[in-house]
C-alpha positions, 0 to 999 in steps of 0.5 A: 500500500505504501508503494502505491502511495509513492506512487508505483506499481509492483509490476514495475519493480525489477528487483528486491533487496533483503538485508536479513530475514527477520519477519518485520523486514519480510512480512509484506514480501508475499503481497509484492509477489502476489500483486506483481504476478496478478497485475502484470500483463505478461510473464514478469520474472523478478530477482530477489537479492539477499543473504544466504537463506533467501532461497529457502525463504522465497521457496517457503513463501511460494509454497504458502501462496500455492492455494491463492495461486491456484485460485487466481489461475482458475479465475483469470483466463488471461493469467496462464503463468505462475509467479517466477522469482530468481534468487541471488544469495549474496555476501559481499561486493558488487551484486548489481550493475546495469551501467546506471546503478551499481549496488554493493553489499557488505556483511553486517552484524545482527547476530543471532540473525545471521547472515545480514547485509547492508547495501550501498546504492550508487548512481549519477555520482551519488551514494546511499547506504541502507544499513538495515538492522545491525550493531556497529561493525567493520562491514558497515563502516567500509560500506559507508565510507564517504557516502552522501547518505546513510539510512540507519535502523535505530533504537532509542536506548533510554526508552527501550531500557524503561520497558518492563519486559526483558524480551523487548529489552533484548533488542538492545543486543543486536541493534544500533542505538541513536548514538551508535548511528551518529558515531558510524556516520561520523567515522565514515564522513557521511553527508546526511544521516537518516534515522529509520525503522525507529524503535519505539516509534517516535511520539509526534514532537519528540523527533528532535530528541532522537536527532540530538542523541545522534548529533552528540557524535555527528555534525552533519544533517540528521533526519528522522524518517517517516512514511512517504518521506522523500529526500533529494540526494 
């Protein structure tokens, strides 16, 4: 639904990049597969890039969708092909290059969720790094070097520590907090730091508090992401 609001169409997507296979980063994958297949006027294969384990995840998803696939094949006379997904499991280095856009992967550290990846997208002389979920690590630092923008998942440590549920506080074990993100951005000489996938979700009006924690370690521009935010790089 958010893709439709941009607006774009699942049928126009050529590839999907997964940083890791935690459910909060993959839950909508089945919807993309279904809608892209169902509305495409002709067979429209899609490539999925992700860490080792992605092939199993995709195969399992397609198996779960099999009943729905059969319903749609039976209903639509002009739909006579199945969803086609090609998987490339990647670890490090250039994973995509069409002459206009280059995407580089690097391992990150989200253990016990392993392996996990960050991606650096380069186009028209600009670069954006998608960190995904990770603690500070060498792989992320190398990926970020002199990038124009870093989009970094973060937690706010003080708020997480205040929750009286150990299972929730456990997320501090394998996520960067706001200060960690600021330090990573500073080490890598990032232009703009975007705090993304914030946990807990920032209450309206508290965004400057999140920014201030990162700004203690990073002097560049800092933004707190929100749905449908558009940034010119």
